[in-house]
C-alpha positions in Angstrom: 0.0 0.0 0.0 1.3 3.5 -0.9 2.1 5.4 2.2 5.0 7.9 1.4 4.7 11.6 0.8 7.7 12.7 -1.1 8.7 16.3 -0.9 11.3 17.6 -3.3 12.6 20.9 -2.0 16.2 21.2 -3.3 17.9 21.4 -6.7 17.7 17.9 -8.3 16.9 15.9 -11.4 13.9 13.6 -11.1 13.6 10.7 -13.5 12.0 7.2 -13.9 13.9 3.9 -13.9 12.5 0.3 -13.4 9.5 1.3 -11.3 11.6 3.7 -9.1 11.4 7.4 -8.7 15.1 8.5 -9.0 16.6 11.6 -7.4 19.9 12.9 -8.8 21.6 15.6 -6.7 25.1 16.9 -6.1 25.2 14.6 -3.1 24.4 11.4 -5.1 21.5 9.3 -6.2 18.4 8.1 -4.2 15.6 5.8 -5.3 12.1 5.2 -4.0 9.9 2.5 -5.4 6.7 3.9 -6.8 4.5 1.4 -5.0 5.3 3.2 -1.8 4.4 6.7 -3.0 1.0 8.3 -2.5 1.9 11.9 -3.0 4.8 13.8 -4.6 5.2 17.5 -3.9 7.6 19.5 -6.1 8.2 22.3 -3.6 10.8 24.2 -5.5 11.0 25.4 -9.1 14.6 24.5 -9.2 14.0 20.9 -10.4 14.5 19.1 -13.7 11.8 16.5 -14.3 11.6 14.0 -17.1 8.3 13.4 -18.8 8.7 9.6 -18.2 8.4 10.0 -14.4 5.4 12.3 -14.8 3.7 9.9 -17.1 4.3 7.0 -14.7 3.1 8.9 -11.7 -0.1 9.8 -13.5 -0.6 6.2 -14.6 -0.4 5.1 -11.0 -2.8 7.8 -9.9 -0.2 9.2 -7.5 -1.0 12.7 -6.2 1.3 15.3 -7.9 1.5 18.8 -6.6 3.6 21.7 -8.0 4.6 24.7 -5.9 5.5 28.3 -7.0 8.6 30.3 -6.3 7.3 31.0 -2.8 6.9 27.3 -2.2 3.1 27.5 -2.1 0.9 24.8 -4.0 -0.1 26.3 -7.3 -1.0 23.3 -9.5 -1.9 19.6 -9.5 -1.4 17.1 -12.3 -4.2 14.6 -13.0 -5.0 12.1 -15.7 -7.2 13.1 -18.6 -9.0 9.8 -18.2 -9.6 9.3 -14.5 -11.8 6.2 -14.8 -12.9 3.7 -17.5 -16.6 4.6 -16.6 -16.3 8.3 -16.4 -19.4 8.9 -18.5 -21.5 6.7 -16.2 -20.2 8.5 -13.1 -20.9 12.0 -14.5 -24.4 11.1 -15.5 -24.9 9.7 -12.0 -23.5 12.9 -10.5 -25.7 15.1 -12.6 -28.8 13.1 -11.5 -28.3 13.4 -7.8 -31.5 14.7 -6.3 -31.4 18.2 -4.6 -33.1 16.8 -1.5 -30.4 14.2 -0.9 -27.6 16.7 -1.7 -29.0 19.1 0.9 -29.2 16.2 3.5 -25.6 15.2 2.7 -24.4 18.8 3.0 -26.2 19.1 6.4 -24.3 16.1 7.7 -21.0 17.5 6.3 -21.6 20.8 8.1 -22.4 19.1 11.4 -19.2 17.0 11.1 -17.1 20.1 10.3 -18.4 22.0 13.3 -17.9 18.9 15.5 -14.2 18.8 14.4 -13.9 22.6 15.0 -15.3 22.1 18.5 -12.7 19.5 19.3 -9.9 21.6 18.0 -11.1 24.7 19.9 -11.5 22.7 23.2 -8.0 21.2 22.9 -6.0 24.0 21.2 -7.9 27.2 21.4 -7.3 30.5 23.0 -10.9 30.4 24.4 -11.7 26.7 24.7 -15.0 27.3 26.5 -16.5 28.6 23.2 -16.4 25.0 22.0 -19.8 24.7 23.8 -21.2 27.4 21.6 -20.1 25.4 18.5 -21.8 22.3 20.0 -25.0 24.2 20.2 -24.7 25.3 16.6 -24.6 21.6 15.6 -28.0 21.1 17.1 -29.3 24.2 15.2 -28.2 23.1 11.7 -31.2 22.8 9.4 -31.5 20.8 6.2 -29.1 22.4 3.7 -27.8 24.7 6.5 -30.2 27.4 5.3 -29.4 29.5 8.5 -25.7 29.3 7.8 -24.6 27.8 11.1 -21.3 26.9 9.2 -20.5 30.6 8.7 -21.5 31.6 12.3 -19.4 28.7 13.7 -16.4 29.8 11.6 -16.4 33.3 13.0 -16.5 32.1 16.6 -14.1 29.4 15.9 -11.2 31.3 14.3 -11.4 34.3 16.6 -11.5 31.9 19.6 -8.7 29.7 18.2 -6.2 32.5 17.3 -7.2 36.1 18.2 -10.2 38.5 18.1 -8.9 40.3 15.0 -7.9 37.3 13.1 -8.9 37.3 9.4 -8.5 34.6 6.8 -7.5 37.3 4.3 -4.4 38.6 6.0 -0.8 37.5 5.2 0.0 36.1 8.7 2.0 32.9 9.2 -1.2 31.3 10.5 -2.8 31.8 7.1 0.3 30.6 5.3 0.0 27.4 7.2 -3.7 27.1 6.8 -3.6 27.8 3.0 -0.8 25.3 2.5 -2.6 22.6 4.6 -5.9 23.2 2.9 -4.3 23.0 -0.5 -2.7 19.6 0.3 -6.0 18.2 1.6 -7.9 19.6 -1.4 -5.5 17.9 -3.8 -6.2 14.5 -2.1 -9.9 14.9 -2.7 -9.3 16.0 -6.3 -7.3 12.9 -6.9 -9.9 10.4 -5.5 -12.8 12.1 -7.3 -11.0 12.4 -10.7 -9.7 8.8 -10.5 -13.2 7.7 -9.8 -14.6 9.5 -12.8 -16.5 12.3 -11.1 -16.3 16.0 -12.0 -14.7 18.2 -9.4 -16.4 21.3 -10.8 -20.0 20.0 -10.1 -20.5 20.5 -6.4 -23.5 19.6 -4.1 -23.3 22.9 -2.3 -20.4 25.0 -3.6 -21.4 26.4 -7.0 -18.8 29.0 -7.8 -18.4 29.3 -11.6 -14.8 30.2 -11.1 -14.0 27.3 -8.8 -12.7 24.2 -10.6 -13.0 22.1 -7.4 -16.5 22.8 -6.1 -17.2 19.1 -5.3 -13.8 18.7 -3.6 -14.4 21.8 -1.5 -17.8 20.3 -0.4 -16.2 17.0 0.6 -13.1 18.4 2.3 -14.9 20.5 5.0 -14.8 17.9 7.8 -11.0 17.5 7.2 -10.1 21.1 7.5 -9.7 20.9 11.3 -6.7 18.7 10.8 -4.9 21.6 9.1 -6.1 23.9 11.8 -4.4 21.8 14.4 -1.1 22.0 12.5 -1.6 25.8 12.4 -2.1 25.9 16.2 1.1 23.9 16.7 3.2 26.0 14.4 1.7 29.5 14.7 4.5 30.8 17.0 7.4 29.7 14.9 9.2 32.6 13.2 9.6 30.7 9.9 7.0 28.3 8.6 8.5 24.8 8.1 6.4 23.4 5.3 7.7 19.8 6.0 5.8 20.0 9.3 2.6 20.8 7.5 3.1 17.9 5.1 3.4 15.7 8.1 -0.4 15.8 8.3 -0.4 13.2 5.5 1.5 10.8 7.8 -1.2 10.9 10.4 -3.6 8.1 11.2 -7.3 8.9 11.6 -10.0 6.9 13.3 -12.8 6.3 10.8 -15.3 3.5 10.6 -14.1 2.2 13.9 -10.5 1.7 12.6 -7.3 3.7 12.3 -6.5 4.5 8.7 -3.8 6.5 7.0 -4.8 10.0 6.2 -5.1 9.3 2.5 -7.1 6.1 3.0 -9.4 7.8 5.4 -10.2 10.4 2.7 -11.0 7.6 0.3 -13.3 5.8 2.7 -15.1 9.0 3.6 -15.5 10.1 0.0 -16.9 6.8 -1.2 -19.3 6.7 1.7 -20.6 10.2 0.8 -21.0 9.1 -2.9 -22.9 6.0 -1.7 -25.2 8.3 0.3 -25.8 10.5 -2.7 -26.7 7.4 -4.8 -28.9 5.6 -2.3 -30.4 8.5 -0.3 -29.2 7.2 3.1 -26.9 9.6 5.0 -26.7 7.3 8.1 -23.7 5.3 6.7 -21.5 8.3 5.9 -18.1 7.6 7.6 -16.8 10.8 9.1 -13.5 11.2 11.1 -14.2 10.0 14.6 -11.2 11.7 16.2 -9.2 14.8 15.4 -6.1 13.9 17.4 -2.8 14.2 15.5 
């Protein structure tokens, strides 16, 4: 089973040889068997990459992320043919009933706020406000028409960091959050595309400029994991991106079992798709613990 996240952050040449990802640097040559790799992050632009390794990574549906000159995720490489039955999946996706989409979104919002409550209680500046978030969970209506998600977010971030915190400023906290969210989003893009679904066609998010509406829908309950990393790293003078990537090495309790972060996302995603197909939200498998 693939379990490694490979981060390439220094000048090197990356190539393919006999099922191995090969690094060539001034210090020598290193090899990693591709069966072990789940994600590759090209964190610097100072890398030479052969087309053969990129083709092989895509064939194996390995998550591939490119970063810009500031080392922030800027692009993701996915296959043009994610699944042999893409047409069937897309028709299926387009025919999902609005009622079940609203019910699924309701459960996603509840799970997200539950995770935020846990993070606030264990890492927050005002942990007692987690009780307010718990009350919001009880108030979530079908489709979250009263926007409990938005109200919870305002309480959550201000209580987690500081009263004047804004998701639009250029603080280290937001650098960490944006990086972490981008990594998590890429994992959802990978599983959806490889399963034949359109990431653009969401069940709640419907932004015409967002290529990843469906992924943004699904990732909401997993955002608190990135929030925990931000809490742990927020006081460091320089952001160590490797520590953010460590989130992918975490194990998550889901469906009564501990799973790797990537596998937990797969299990959760398929359970949501099953709910959208059969109209039953009771079997959606959300994270059961947010400990990292």
